[in-house]
Backbone of each chain as nested JSON, in Angstrom:
{
  "chains": [
    {"id": "A", "residues": [
      {"number": 1, "name": "UNK", "atoms": {"N": [108.591, 91.631, 126.604], "CA": [108.372, 92.456, 125.433], "C": [108.725, 91.686, 124.16]}},
      {"number": 2, "name": "UNK", "atoms": {"N": [107.855, 91.774, 123.136], "CA": [108.079, 91.008, 121.942], "C": [108.878, 91.718, 120.882]}},
      {"number": 3, "name": "UNK", "atoms": {"N": [109.04, 93.042, 121.013], "CA": [109.79, 93.842, 120.056], "C": [109.135, 93.908, 118.685]}},
      {"number": 4, "name": "UNK", "atoms": {"N": [107.909, 93.435, 118.572], "CA": [107.163, 93.518, 117.323], "C": [105.751, 93.996, 117.646]}},
      {"number": 5, "name": "UNK", "atoms": {"N": [105.252, 94.915, 116.856], "CA": [103.887, 95.387, 117.078], "C": [102.919, 94.402, 116.434]}},
      {"number": 6, "name": "UNK", "atoms": {"N": [102.01, 93.901, 117.231], "CA": [100.979, 92.993, 116.728], "C": [99.683, 93.79, 116.658]}},
      {"number": 7, "name": "UNK", "atoms": {"N": [99.269, 94.065, 115.441], "CA": [98.155, 94.979, 115.213], "C": [96.815, 94.256, 115.26]}},
      {"number": 8, "name": "UNK", "atoms": {"N": [95.854, 94.929, 115.877], "CA": [94.466, 94.533, 115.693], "C": [93.999, 95.106, 114.357]}},
      {"number": 9, "name": "UNK", "atoms": {"N": [92.974, 94.479, 113.778], "CA": [92.47, 94.943, 112.482], "C": [91.029, 95.444, 112.561]}},
      {"number": 10, "name": "UNK", "atoms": {"N": [90.405, 95.233, 113.72], "CA": [89.003, 95.646, 113.859], "C": [88.834, 96.517, 115.091]}},
      {"number": 11, "name": "UNK", "atoms": {"N": [88.109, 97.603, 114.918], "CA": [87.888, 98.534, 116.017], "C": [87.221, 97.848, 117.205]}},
      {"number": 12, "name": "UNK", "atoms": {"N": [86.245, 97.001, 116.936], "CA": [85.513, 96.374, 118.042], "C": [86.455, 95.551, 118.924]}},
      {"number": 13, "name": "UNK", "atoms": {"N": [87.362, 94.834, 118.303], "CA": [88.312, 94.035, 119.086], "C": [89.279, 94.925, 119.861]}},
      {"number": 14, "name": "UNK", "atoms": {"N": [89.704, 96.013, 119.216], "CA": [90.634, 96.93, 119.892], "C": [89.968, 97.567, 121.111]}},
      {"number": 15, "name": "UNK", "atoms": {"N": [88.713, 97.949, 120.975], "CA": [88.017, 98.569, 122.106], "C": [87.783, 97.569, 123.23]}},
      {"number": 16, "name": "UNK", "atoms": {"N": [87.427, 96.351, 122.869], "CA": [87.241, 95.318, 123.889], "C": [88.53, 95.101, 124.676]}},
      {"number": 17, "name": "UNK", "atoms": {"N": [89.635, 95.021, 123.928], "CA": [90.924, 94.863, 124.594], "C": [91.287, 96.09, 125.416]}},
      {"number": 18, "name": "UNK", "atoms": {"N": [91.053, 97.265, 124.864], "CA": [91.383, 98.499, 125.567], "C": [90.664, 98.605, 126.897]}},
      {"number": 19, "name": "UNK", "atoms": {"N": [89.393, 98.241, 126.901], "CA": [88.629, 98.309, 128.148], "C": [89.077, 97.235, 129.131]}},
      {"number": 20, "name": "UNK", "atoms": {"N": [89.374, 96.064, 128.622], "CA": [89.804, 94.979, 129.504], "C": [91.194, 95.235, 130.087]}},
      {"number": 21, "name": "UNK", "atoms": {"N": [92.078, 95.802, 129.257], "CA": [93.469, 96.015, 129.681], "C": [93.694, 97.427, 130.198]}},
      {"number": 22, "name": "UNK", "atoms": {"N": [92.638, 98.265, 130.164], "CA": [92.73, 99.665, 130.604], "C": [93.855, 100.4, 129.864]}},
      {"number": 23, "name": "UNK", "atoms": {"N": [93.814, 100.264, 128.524], "CA": [94.824, 100.903, 127.681], "C": [94.144, 101.747, 126.607]}},
      {"number": 24, "name": "UNK", "atoms": {"N": [94.793, 102.847, 126.209], "CA": [94.287, 103.609, 125.07], "C": [94.568, 102.889, 123.759]}},
      {"number": 25, "name": "UNK", "atoms": {"N": [93.943, 103.369, 122.699], "CA": [94.086, 102.756, 121.383], "C": [95.007, 103.62, 120.517]}},
      {"number": 26, "name": "UNK", "atoms": {"N": [95.965, 102.968, 119.875], "CA": [96.77, 103.616, 118.835], "C": [96.161, 103.223, 117.497]}},
      {"number": 27, "name": "UNK", "atoms": {"N": [95.534, 104.167, 116.831], "CA": [94.87, 103.894, 115.553], "C": [95.716, 104.464, 114.424]}},
      {"number": 28, "name": "UNK", "atoms": {"N": [96.207, 103.589, 113.573], "CA": [97.066, 103.98, 112.451], "C": [96.321, 103.753, 111.14]}},
      {"number": 29, "name": "UNK", "atoms": {"N": [96.07, 104.83, 110.429], "CA": [95.534, 104.726, 109.076], "C": [96.712, 104.709, 108.121]}},
      {"number": 30, "name": "UNK", "atoms": {"N": [96.806, 103.677, 107.319], "CA": [97.982, 103.547, 106.464], "C": [97.579, 103.235, 105.027]}},
      {"number": 31, "name": "UNK", "atoms": {"N": [98.534, 103.483, 104.151], "CA": [98.361, 103.209, 102.727], "C": [99.496, 102.299, 102.291]}},
      {"number": 32, "name": "UNK", "atoms": {"N": [99.213, 101.036, 102.009], "CA": [100.301, 100.096, 101.711], "C": [100.98, 100.365, 100.376]}},
      {"number": 33, "name": "UNK", "atoms": {"N": [100.312, 101.133, 99.479], "CA": [100.888, 101.347, 98.159], "C": [101.84, 102.499, 98.12]}}
    ]},
    {"id": "B", "residues": [
      {"number": 1, "name": "UNK", "atoms": {"N": [106.363, 104.826, 108.116], "CA": [106.249, 104.374, 109.506], "C": [106.525, 102.871, 109.588]}},
      {"number": 2, "name": "UNK", "atoms": {"N": [105.97, 102.133, 108.627], "CA": [106.124, 100.687, 108.648], "C": [107.539, 100.222, 108.371]}},
      {"number": 3, "name": "UNK", "atoms": {"N": [108.324, 101.051, 107.672], "CA": [109.683, 100.646, 107.328], "C": [110.695, 101.032, 108.393]}},
      {"number": 4, "name": "UNK", "atoms": {"N": [110.444, 102.111, 109.103], "CA": [111.447, 102.649, 110.031], "C": [110.961, 102.661, 111.476]}},
      {"number": 5, "name": "UNK", "atoms": {"N": [109.818, 103.268, 111.709], "CA": [109.414, 103.57, 113.083], "C": [108.807, 102.363, 113.791]}},
      {"number": 6, "name": "UNK", "atoms": {"N": [107.872, 101.674, 113.137], "CA": [107.215, 100.559, 113.824], "C": [108.146, 99.391, 114.127]}},
      {"number": 7, "name": "UNK", "atoms": {"N": [109.145, 99.093, 113.264], "CA": [110.068, 97.996, 113.611], "C": [111.05, 98.349, 114.724]}},
      {"number": 8, "name": "UNK", "atoms": {"N": [111.161, 99.625, 115.075], "CA": [112.093, 100.032, 116.117], "C": [111.737, 99.345, 117.446]}},
      {"number": 9, "name": "UNK", "atoms": {"N": [112.734, 98.789, 118.093], "CA": [112.485, 98.005, 119.302], "C": [111.836, 98.83, 120.408]}},
      {"number": 10, "name": "UNK", "atoms": {"N": [112.333, 100.051, 120.621], "CA": [111.766, 100.881, 121.693], "C": [110.32, 101.255, 121.38]}},
      {"number": 11, "name": "UNK", "atoms": {"N": [110.053, 101.542, 120.106], "CA": [108.683, 101.879, 119.709], "C": [107.769, 100.679, 119.917]}},
      {"number": 12, "name": "UNK", "atoms": {"N": [108.212, 99.516, 119.451], "CA": [107.378, 98.318, 119.579], "C": [107.122, 97.978, 121.044]}},
      {"number": 13, "name": "UNK", "atoms": {"N": [108.157, 98.087, 121.87], "CA": [107.983, 97.809, 123.297], "C": [106.999, 98.789, 123.923]}},
      {"number": 14, "name": "UNK", "atoms": {"N": [107.149, 100.064, 123.584], "CA": [106.248, 101.063, 124.163], "C": [104.808, 100.8, 123.731]}},
      {"number": 15, "name": "UNK", "atoms": {"N": [104.601, 100.596, 122.442], "CA": [103.24, 100.398, 121.934], "C": [102.609, 99.158, 122.543]}},
      {"number": 16, "name": "UNK", "atoms": {"N": [103.346, 98.057, 122.564], "CA": [102.758, 96.806, 123.05], "C": [102.506, 96.825, 124.559]}},
      {"number": 17, "name": "UNK", "atoms": {"N": [103.282, 97.61, 125.294], "CA": [103.1, 97.637, 126.747], "C": [102.1, 98.693, 127.2]}},
      {"number": 18, "name": "UNK", "atoms": {"N": [101.904, 99.734, 126.387], "CA": [101.115, 100.874, 126.857], "C": [99.821, 101.107, 126.106]}},
      {"number": 19, "name": "UNK", "atoms": {"N": [99.651, 100.467, 124.946], "CA": [98.501, 100.782, 124.093], "C": [97.98, 99.515, 123.421]}},
      {"number": 20, "name": "UNK", "atoms": {"N": [96.799, 99.638, 122.817], "CA": [96.294, 98.59, 121.935], "C": [96.44, 99.106, 120.502]}},
      {"number": 21, "name": "UNK", "atoms": {"N": [97.326, 98.502, 119.706], "CA": [97.541, 98.982, 118.342], "C": [96.48, 98.461, 117.374]}},
      {"number": 22, "name": "UNK", "atoms": {"N": [95.952, 99.378, 116.582], "CA": [94.913, 99.051, 115.591], "C": [95.326, 99.7, 114.277]}},
      {"number": 23, "name": "UNK", "atoms": {"N": [95.441, 98.906, 113.239], "CA": [95.887, 99.415, 111.941], "C": [94.826, 99.123, 110.889]}},
      {"number": 24, "name": "UNK", "atoms": {"N": [94.419, 100.166, 110.178], "CA": [93.395, 99.994, 109.14], "C": [93.807, 100.767, 107.887]}},
      {"number": 25, "name": "UNK", "atoms": {"N": [93.285, 100.338, 106.765], "CA": [93.594, 100.982, 105.493], "C": [92.981, 102.378, 105.418]}},
      {"number": 26, "name": "UNK", "atoms": {"N": [93.672, 103.242, 104.704], "CA": [93.22, 104.627, 104.6], "C": [91.975, 104.776, 103.734]}},
      {"number": 27, "name": "UNK", "atoms": {"N": [91.605, 103.731, 103.002], "CA": [90.37, 103.809, 102.211], "C": [89.245, 102.976, 102.838]}},
      {"number": 28, "name": "UNK", "atoms": {"N": [89.378, 102.688, 104.108], "CA": [88.359, 101.899, 104.807], "C": [87.209, 102.805, 105.263]}},
      {"number": 29, "name": "UNK", "atoms": {"N": [86.05, 102.241, 105.553], "CA": [84.947, 103.043, 106.088], "C": [85.329, 103.789, 107.371]}},
      {"number": 30, "name": "UNK", "atoms": {"N": [86.205, 103.174, 108.171], "CA": [86.629, 103.839, 109.397], "C": [87.396, 105.133, 109.096]}},
      {"number": 31, "name": "UNK", "atoms": {"N": [88.152, 105.132, 107.996], "CA": [88.873, 106.346, 107.607], "C": [87.898, 107.464, 107.251]}},
      {"number": 32, "name": "UNK", "atoms": {"N": [86.802, 107.116, 106.61], "CA": [85.77, 108.119, 106.331], "C": [85.172, 108.645, 107.63]}},
      {"number": 33, "name": "UNK", "atoms": {"N": [84.905, 107.735, 108.533], "CA": [84.317, 108.13, 109.823], "C": [85.227, 109.106, 110.562]}},
      {"number": 34, "name": "UNK", "atoms": {"N": [86.546, 108.896, 110.459], "CA": [87.51, 109.765, 111.14], "C": [87.997, 110.909, 110.245]}},
      {"number": 35, "name": "UNK", "atoms": {"N": [87.391, 111.011, 109.046], "CA": [87.723, 112.097, 108.109], "C": [89.228, 112.161, 107.81]}},
      {"number": 36, "name": "UNK", "atoms": {"N": [89.804, 110.997, 107.55], "CA": [91.223, 110.909, 107.221], "C": [91.429, 111.296, 105.762]}},
      {"number": 37, "name": "UNK", "atoms": {"N": [92.362, 112.207, 105.519], "CA": [92.631, 112.689, 104.168], "C": [94.031, 112.373, 103.684]}},
      {"number": 38, "name": "UNK", "atoms": {"N": [94.906, 111.931, 104.572], "CA": [96.293, 111.699, 104.186], "C": [96.897, 110.669, 105.114]}},
      {"number": 39, "name": "UNK", "atoms": {"N": [97.937, 110.007, 104.641], "CA": [98.615, 109.033, 105.488], "C": [100.092, 109.373, 105.61]}},
      {"number": 40, "name": "UNK", "atoms": {"N": [100.729, 108.95, 106.689], "CA": [100.096, 108.294, 107.842], "C": [99.324, 109.282, 108.717]}},
      {"number": 41, "name": "UNK", "atoms": {"N": [98.156, 108.868, 109.146], "CA": [97.408, 109.582, 110.179], "C": [97.357, 108.673, 111.403]}},
      {"number": 42, "name": "UNK", "atoms": {"N": [97.819, 109.211, 112.518], "CA": [97.881, 108.459, 113.773], "C": [96.921, 109.124, 114.761]}},
      {"number": 43, "name": "UNK", "atoms": {"N": [95.992, 108.347, 115.299], "CA": [94.999, 108.885, 116.222], "C": [95.097, 108.117, 117.542]}},
      {"number": 44, "name": "UNK", "atoms": {"N": [95.107, 108.852, 118.638], "CA": [95.075, 108.225, 119.966], "C": [93.651, 108.333, 120.499]}},
      {"number": 45, "name": "UNK", "atoms": {"N": [93.078, 107.175, 120.797], "CA": [91.707, 107.088, 121.283], "C": [91.703, 106.593, 122.722]}},
      {"number": 46, "name": "UNK", "atoms": {"N": [90.683, 106.993, 123.479], "CA": [90.518, 106.336, 124.772], "C": [89.886, 104.958, 124.548]}},
      {"number": 47, "name": "UNK", "atoms": {"N": [89.732, 104.191, 125.604], "CA": [89.287, 102.805, 125.436], "C": [87.806, 102.689, 125.071]}},
      {"number": 48, "name": "UNK", "atoms": {"N": [87.146, 103.862, 124.943], "CA": [85.756, 103.865, 124.47], "C": [85.663, 104.338, 123.013]}},
      {"number": 49, "name": "UNK", "atoms": {"N": [86.816, 104.639, 122.413], "CA": [86.844, 104.999, 121.014], "C": [86.794, 106.485, 120.731]}},
      {"number": 50, "name": "UNK", "atoms": {"N": [86.889, 107.31, 121.772], "CA": [86.85, 108.751, 121.554], "C": [88.244, 109.288, 121.244]}},
      {"number": 51, "name": "UNK", "atoms": {"N": [88.333, 110.118, 120.202], "CA": [89.616, 110.689, 119.787], "C": [90.086, 111.78, 120.739]}},
      {"number": 52, "name": "UNK", "atoms": {"N": [91.404, 111.744, 121.063], "CA": [91.986, 112.777, 121.927], "C": [93.219, 113.429, 121.33]}},
      {"number": 53, "name": "UNK", "atoms": {"N": [93.858, 112.762, 120.363], "CA": [95.109, 113.313, 119.822], "C": [95.295, 112.77, 118.42]}},
      {"number": 54, "name": "UNK", "atoms": {"N": [95.79, 113.614, 117.512], "CA": [95.962, 113.185, 116.12], "C": [97.207, 113.83, 115.539]}},
      {"number": 55, "name": "UNK", "atoms": {"N": [97.945, 113.045, 114.744], "CA": [99.067, 113.586, 113.987], "C": [98.963, 113.098, 112.546]}},
      {"number": 56, "name": "UNK", "atoms": {"N": [99.508, 113.869, 111.648], "CA": [99.573, 113.501, 110.234], "C": [101.022, 113.633, 109.784]}},
      {"number": 57, "name": "UNK", "atoms": {"N": [101.522, 112.603, 109.095], "CA": [102.885, 112.645, 108.585], "C": [103.811, 111.724, 109.359]}},
      {"number": 58, "name": "UNK", "atoms": {"N": [105.005, 111.561, 108.791], "CA": [105.986, 110.623, 109.337], "C": [106.6, 111.115, 110.641]}},
      {"number": 59, "name": "UNK", "atoms": {"N": [106.807, 110.203, 111.574], "CA": [107.537, 110.471, 112.812], "C": [108.67, 109.459, 112.93]}},
      {"number": 60, "name": "UNK", "atoms": {"N": [109.91, 109.917, 113.149], "CA": [110.98, 108.963, 113.456], "C": [110.768, 108.4, 114.852]}},
      {"number": 61, "name": "UNK", "atoms": {"N": [111.419, 107.297, 115.174], "CA": [111.181, 106.661, 116.469], "C": [111.34, 107.598, 117.664]}},
      {"number": 62, "name": "UNK", "atoms": {"N": [112.371, 108.434, 117.639], "CA": [112.643, 109.287, 118.803], "C": [111.605, 110.388, 118.981]}},
      {"number": 63, "name": "UNK", "atoms": {"N": [110.79, 110.627, 117.952], "CA": [109.698, 111.595, 118.077], "C": [108.341, 110.915, 118.243]}},
      {"number": 64, "name": "UNK", "atoms": {"N": [108.267, 109.655, 117.808], "CA": [106.965, 108.982, 117.846], "C": [106.544, 108.65, 119.272]}},
      {"number": 65, "name": "UNK", "atoms": {"N": [107.466, 108.124, 120.073], "CA": [107.103, 107.759, 121.453], "C": [106.632, 108.989, 122.232]}},
      {"number": 66, "name": "UNK", "atoms": {"N": [107.372, 110.101, 122.235], "CA": [106.854, 111.265, 122.975], "C": [105.522, 111.78, 122.433]}},
      {"number": 67, "name": "UNK", "atoms": {"N": [105.313, 111.649, 121.128], "CA": [104.015, 112.052, 120.58], "C": [102.896, 111.187, 121.152]}},
      {"number": 68, "name": "UNK", "atoms": {"N": [103.163, 109.889, 121.287], "CA": [102.148, 108.996, 121.875], "C": [101.941, 109.283, 123.351]}},
      {"number": 69, "name": "UNK", "atoms": {"N": [103.028, 109.557, 124.075], "CA": [102.883, 109.895, 125.502], "C": [102.048, 111.168, 125.649]}},
      {"number": 70, "name": "UNK", "atoms": {"N": [102.294, 112.123, 124.77], "CA": [101.484, 113.346, 124.798], "C": [100.01, 113.01, 124.574]}},
      {"number": 71, "name": "UNK", "atoms": {"N": [99.751, 112.112, 123.638], "CA": [98.366, 111.714, 123.386], "C": [97.742, 111.017, 124.576]}},
      {"number": 72, "name": "UNK", "atoms": {"N": [98.491, 110.147, 125.226], "CA": [97.97, 109.44, 126.403], "C": [97.71, 110.428, 127.538]}},
      {"number": 73, "name": "UNK", "atoms": {"N": [98.652, 111.356, 127.728], "CA": [98.435, 112.378, 128.754], "C": [97.232, 113.24, 128.448]}},
      {"number": 74, "name": "UNK", "atoms": {"N": [97.003, 113.491, 127.174], "CA": [95.861, 114.313, 126.78], "C": [94.536, 113.619, 127.1]}},
      {"number": 75, "name": "UNK", "atoms": {"N": [94.508, 112.29, 127.019], "CA": [93.297, 111.567, 127.429], "C": [92.965, 111.891, 128.887]}},
      {"number": 76, "name": "UNK", "atoms": {"N": [93.982, 111.803, 129.754], "CA": [93.745, 112.108, 131.174], "C": [93.381, 113.578, 131.363]}},
      {"number": 77, "name": "UNK", "atoms": {"N": [94.051, 114.451, 130.631], "CA": [93.752, 115.885, 130.717], "C": [92.294, 116.152, 130.316]}},
      {"number": 78, "name": "UNK", "atoms": {"N": [91.89, 115.572, 129.202], "CA": [90.53, 115.82, 128.687], "C": [89.443, 115.278, 129.61]}},
      {"number": 79, "name": "UNK", "atoms": {"N": [89.806, 114.275, 130.407], "CA": [88.81, 113.644, 131.274], "C": [89.006, 114.032, 132.742]}},
      {"number": 80, "name": "UNK", "atoms": {"N": [89.681, 115.162, 132.955], "CA": [89.825, 115.766, 134.294], "C": [90.633, 114.934, 135.265]}},
      {"number": 81, "name": "UNK", "atoms": {"N": [91.442, 114.005, 134.759], "CA": [92.343, 113.244, 135.65], "C": [93.714, 113.932, 135.595]}},
      {"number": 82, "name": "UNK", "atoms": {"N": [93.759, 115.093, 136.216], "CA": [94.92, 115.967, 136.026], "C": [96.193, 115.417, 136.66]}},
      {"number": 83, "name": "UNK", "atoms": {"N": [96.082, 114.766, 137.8], "CA": [97.297, 114.208, 138.416], "C": [97.884, 113.079, 137.573]}},
      {"number": 84, "name": "UNK", "atoms": {"N": [97.015, 112.3, 136.943], "CA": [97.516, 111.255, 136.031], "C": [98.143, 111.884, 134.784]}},
      {"number": 85, "name": "UNK", "atoms": {"N": [97.523, 112.95, 134.291], "CA": [98.085, 113.647, 133.129], "C": [99.485, 114.166, 133.446]}},
      {"number": 86, "name": "UNK", "atoms": {"N": [99.65, 114.729, 134.647], "CA": [100.958, 115.271, 135.043], "C": [102.029, 114.181, 135.009]}},
      {"number": 87, "name": "UNK", "atoms": {"N": [101.677, 112.974, 135.427], "CA": [102.645, 111.867, 135.41], "C": [103.139, 111.605, 133.983]}},
      {"number": 88, "name": "UNK", "atoms": {"N": [102.217, 111.59, 133.03], "CA": [102.613, 111.36, 131.638], "C": [103.466, 112.511, 131.095]}},
      {"number": 89, "name": "UNK", "atoms": {"N": [103.063, 113.73, 131.39], "CA": [103.833, 114.874, 130.881], "C": [105.217, 114.927, 131.539]}},
      {"number": 90, "name": "UNK", "atoms": {"N": [105.278, 114.591, 132.83], "CA": [106.585, 114.531, 133.502], "C": [107.488, 113.497, 132.823]}},
      {"number": 91, "name": "UNK", "atoms": {"N": [106.915, 112.336, 132.508], "CA": [107.7, 111.281, 131.859], "C": [108.218, 111.75, 130.505]}},
      {"number": 92, "name": "UNK", "atoms": {"N": [107.344, 112.38, 129.752], "CA": [107.753, 112.881, 128.438], "C": [108.913, 113.867, 128.581]}},
      {"number": 93, "name": "UNK", "atoms": {"N": [108.773, 114.776, 129.543], "CA": [109.779, 115.834, 129.675], "C": [111.081, 115.312, 130.283]}},
      {"number": 94, "name": "UNK", "atoms": {"N": [111.004, 114.221, 131.029], "CA": [112.223, 113.636, 131.594], "C": [112.975, 112.801, 130.558]}},
      {"number": 95, "name": "UNK", "atoms": {"N": [112.224, 112.052, 129.752], "CA": [112.853, 111.096, 128.842], "C": [113.044, 111.625, 127.417]}},
      {"number": 96, "name": "UNK", "atoms": {"N": [112.262, 112.64, 127.047], "CA": [112.307, 113.155, 125.664], "C": [112.321, 114.677, 125.675]}},
      {"number": 97, "name": "UNK", "atoms": {"N": [113.271, 115.215, 126.424], "CA": [113.351, 116.658, 126.667], "C": [113.442, 117.456, 125.37]}},
      {"number": 98, "name": "UNK", "atoms": {"N": [114.158, 116.921, 124.403], "CA": [114.401, 117.671, 123.169], "C": [113.381, 117.365, 122.081]}},
      {"number": 99, "name": "UNK", "atoms": {"N": [112.361, 116.611, 122.393], "CA": [111.402, 116.233, 121.354], "C": [110.497, 117.391, 120.984]}},
      {"number": 100, "name": "UNK", "atoms": {"N": [109.9, 117.274, 119.811], "CA": [108.981, 118.307, 119.336], "C": [107.721, 118.387, 120.189]}},
      {"number": 101, "name": "UNK", "atoms": {"N": [107.422, 117.309, 120.918], "CA": [106.224, 117.298, 121.77], "C": [106.452, 118.006, 123.098]}},
      {"number": 102, "name": "UNK", "atoms": {"N": [107.7, 118.311, 123.428], "CA": [108.014, 118.836, 124.763], "C": [107.322, 120.172, 125.071]}},
      {"number": 103, "name": "UNK", "atoms": {"N": [107.343, 121.152, 124.166], "CA": [106.697, 122.43, 124.521], "C": [105.208, 122.286, 124.859]}},
      {"number": 104, "name": "UNK", "atoms": {"N": [104.491, 121.489, 124.088], "CA": [103.066, 121.292, 124.396], "C": [102.905, 120.586, 125.741]}},
      {"number": 105, "name": "UNK", "atoms": {"N": [103.82, 119.655, 126.036], "CA": [103.757, 118.959, 127.325], "C": [103.997, 119.919, 128.485]}},
      {"number": 106, "name": "UNK", "atoms": {"N": [104.93, 120.851, 128.308], "CA": [105.169, 121.85, 129.362], "C": [103.913, 122.681, 129.589]}},
      {"number": 107, "name": "UNK", "atoms": {"N": [103.303, 123.088, 128.488], "CA": [102.079, 123.901, 128.584], "C": [100.962, 123.122, 129.298]}},
      {"number": 108, "name": "UNK", "atoms": {"N": [100.707, 121.903, 128.823], "CA": [99.604, 121.125, 129.403], "C": [99.902, 120.686, 130.833]}},
      {"number": 109, "name": "UNK", "atoms": {"N": [101.182, 120.468, 131.145], "CA": [101.532, 120.143, 132.536], "C": [101.247, 121.337, 133.445]}},
      {"number": 110, "name": "UNK", "atoms": {"N": [101.575, 122.532, 132.971], "CA": [101.277, 123.721, 133.774], "C": [99.788, 123.884, 134.006]}},
      {"number": 111, "name": "UNK", "atoms": {"N": [99.013, 123.678, 132.963], "CA": [97.556, 123.79, 133.107], "C": [97.024, 122.699, 134.025]}},
      {"number": 112, "name": "UNK", "atoms": {"N": [97.558, 121.484, 133.874], "CA": [97.114, 120.367, 134.722], "C": [97.421, 120.644, 136.188]}},
      {"number": 113, "name": "UNK", "atoms": {"N": [98.612, 121.19, 136.447], "CA": [98.98, 121.503, 137.828], "C": [98.046, 122.577, 138.389]}},
      {"number": 114, "name": "UNK", "atoms": {"N": [97.728, 123.538, 137.556], "CA": [96.786, 124.575, 138.006], "C": [95.406, 123.968, 138.289]}},
      {"number": 115, "name": "UNK", "atoms": {"N": [94.936, 123.129, 137.368], "CA": [93.6, 122.542, 137.54], "C": [93.546, 121.63, 138.77]}},
      {"number": 116, "name": "UNK", "atoms": {"N": [94.672, 120.981, 139.077], "CA": [94.711, 120.077, 140.232], "C": [94.825, 120.822, 141.548]}},
      {"number": 117, "name": "UNK", "atoms": {"N": [95.402, 122.018, 141.509], "CA": [95.705, 122.726, 142.766], "C": [94.944, 124.044, 142.927]}},
      {"number": 118, "name": "UNK", "atoms": {"N": [94.467, 124.595, 141.836], "CA": [93.851, 125.934, 141.794], "C": [94.842, 127.025, 142.191]}},
      {"number": 119, "name": "UNK", "atoms": {"N": [96.114, 126.681, 142.108], "CA": [97.186, 127.649, 142.359], "C": [97.708, 128.107, 140.99]}},
      {"number": 120, "name": "UNK", "atoms": {"N": [97.67, 129.395, 140.679], "CA": [98.104, 129.859, 139.354], "C": [99.614, 129.828, 139.138]}},
      {"number": 121, "name": "UNK", "atoms": {"N": [100.372, 129.576, 140.208], "CA": [101.832, 129.599, 140.081], "C": [102.352, 128.66, 138.988]}},
      {"number": 122, "name": "UNK", "atoms": {"N": [101.826, 127.443, 138.845], "CA": [102.347, 126.554, 137.785], "C": [102.15, 127.104, 136.374]}},
      {"number": 123, "name": "UNK", "atoms": {"N": [101.146, 127.93, 136.177], "CA": [100.954, 128.514, 134.845], "C": [102.112, 129.463, 134.511]}},
      {"number": 124, "name": "UNK", "atoms": {"N": [102.466, 130.295, 135.484], "CA": [103.576, 131.219, 135.253], "C": [104.89, 130.458, 135.103]}},
      {"number": 125, "name": "UNK", "atoms": {"N": [105.057, 129.397, 135.887], "CA": [106.27, 128.58, 135.776], "C": [106.368, 127.934, 134.398]}},
      {"number": 126, "name": "UNK", "atoms": {"N": [105.226, 127.493, 133.881], "CA": [105.228, 126.891, 132.54], "C": [105.659, 127.913, 131.507]}},
      {"number": 127, "name": "UNK", "atoms": {"N": [105.122, 129.123, 131.604], "CA": [105.516, 130.169, 130.651], "C": [107.008, 130.463, 130.753]}},
      {"number": 128, "name": "UNK", "atoms": {"N": [107.5, 130.578, 131.964], "CA": [108.92, 130.921, 132.134], "C": [109.829, 129.815, 131.593]}},
      {"number": 129, "name": "UNK", "atoms": {"N": [109.421, 128.562, 131.77], "CA": [110.212, 127.444, 131.224], "C": [110.155, 127.453, 129.697]}},
      {"number": 130, "name": "UNK", "atoms": {"N": [108.979, 127.69, 129.159], "CA": [108.839, 127.749, 127.702], "C": [109.663, 128.894, 127.12]}},
      {"number": 131, "name": "UNK", "atoms": {"N": [109.583, 130.045, 127.758], "CA": [110.321, 131.211, 127.257], "C": [111.827, 130.961, 127.284]}},
      {"number": 132, "name": "UNK", "atoms": {"N": [112.289, 130.288, 128.326], "CA": [113.725, 130.036, 128.467], "C": [114.223, 128.954, 127.515]}},
      {"number": 133, "name": "UNK", "atoms": {"N": [113.406, 127.905, 127.322], "CA": [113.893, 126.738, 126.588], "C": [113.369, 126.635, 125.159]}},
      {"number": 134, "name": "UNK", "atoms": {"N": [112.194, 127.223, 124.908], "CA": [111.583, 127.138, 123.578], "C": [110.998, 128.503, 123.194]}},
      {"number": 135, "name": "UNK", "atoms": {"N": [111.854, 129.52, 123.076], "CA": [111.336, 130.88, 122.857], "C": [110.549, 131.045, 121.56]}},
      {"number": 136, "name": "UNK", "atoms": {"N": [110.823, 130.199, 120.557], "CA": [110.137, 130.343, 119.27], "C": [108.898, 129.463, 119.157]}},
      {"number": 137, "name": "UNK", "atoms": {"N": [108.588, 128.704, 120.191], "CA": [107.46, 127.777, 120.101], "C": [106.117, 128.497, 120.147]}},
      {"number": 138, "name": "UNK", "atoms": {"N": [105.166, 127.943, 119.41], "CA": [103.807, 128.494, 119.485], "C": [103.241, 128.357, 120.899]}},
      {"number": 139, "name": "UNK", "atoms": {"N": [103.717, 127.35, 121.639], "CA": [103.21, 127.133, 123.001], "C": [103.717, 128.203, 123.955]}},
      {"number": 140, "name": "UNK", "atoms": {"N": [104.885, 128.773, 123.67], "CA": [105.373, 129.91, 124.451], "C": [104.453, 131.107, 124.227]}},
      {"number": 141, "name": "UNK", "atoms": {"N": [104.063, 131.295, 122.992], "CA": [103.139, 132.394, 122.675], "C": [101.789, 132.18, 123.359]}},
      {"number": 142, "name": "UNK", "atoms": {"N": [101.3, 130.949, 123.333], "CA": [99.997, 130.667, 123.939], "C": [100.027, 130.883, 125.451]}},
      {"number": 143, "name": "UNK", "atoms": {"N": [101.209, 130.673, 126.052], "CA": [101.332, 130.816, 127.509], "C": [101.669, 132.242, 127.924]}},
      {"number": 144, "name": "UNK", "atoms": {"N": [101.923, 133.108, 126.966], "CA": [102.414, 134.462, 127.297], "C": [101.529, 135.199, 128.308]}},
      {"number": 145, "name": "UNK", "atoms": {"N": [100.209, 135.099, 128.248], "CA": [99.394, 135.807, 129.26], "C": [99.699, 135.388, 130.699]}},
      {"number": 146, "name": "UNK", "atoms": {"N": [100.24, 134.18, 130.881], "CA": [100.513, 133.718, 132.239], "C": [101.699, 134.47, 132.855]}},
      {"number": 147, "name": "UNK", "atoms": {"N": [102.459, 135.206, 132.031], "CA": [103.561, 136.009, 132.576], "C": [103.042, 137.106, 133.488]}},
      {"number": 148, "name": "UNK", "atoms": {"N": [101.782, 137.445, 133.339], "CA": [101.19, 138.534, 134.116], "C": [100.658, 138.064, 135.469]}},
      {"number": 149, "name": "UNK", "atoms": {"N": [100.648, 136.753, 135.681], "CA": [100.083, 136.243, 136.942], "C": [100.995, 136.512, 138.123]}}
    ]}
  ]
}
């Protein structure tokens, strides 16, 4: 475990990973300001 | 979320081991597609991109993990994998008994057990547990008809 969340930035990559790793997607909409 | 919840070690371990994290700006085209109006908005999707669970607003670490487990269990519930859903709801209720997600997990676990067995007894058991442990919860009210079974 890395103890740090490493975020994907593109839906297509997240879905590809999700299907390959058989994991659901955590989608966070955020406002940096 | 970025200052408190995401840096939390337990949260980071859970997210990295159980999910694919995707973070996008609230003014992105994807936010329009998901009709996001406020942040933080957290959506749990299945691996094909279909939404199954959504929350709006801040969650501290001890509430965020059970909320995500509820979302993961809901994916299995929505796709008729009731025995898998029960495993997630059991985990939530064992590890995060006092969390805000617990009453909904009790309700959905009861329904999942019923759907898996066609035995109505788990529905009544869910109501009785909700009534005893969370008498003011909306989920206790939603389960009230099961008292008649």
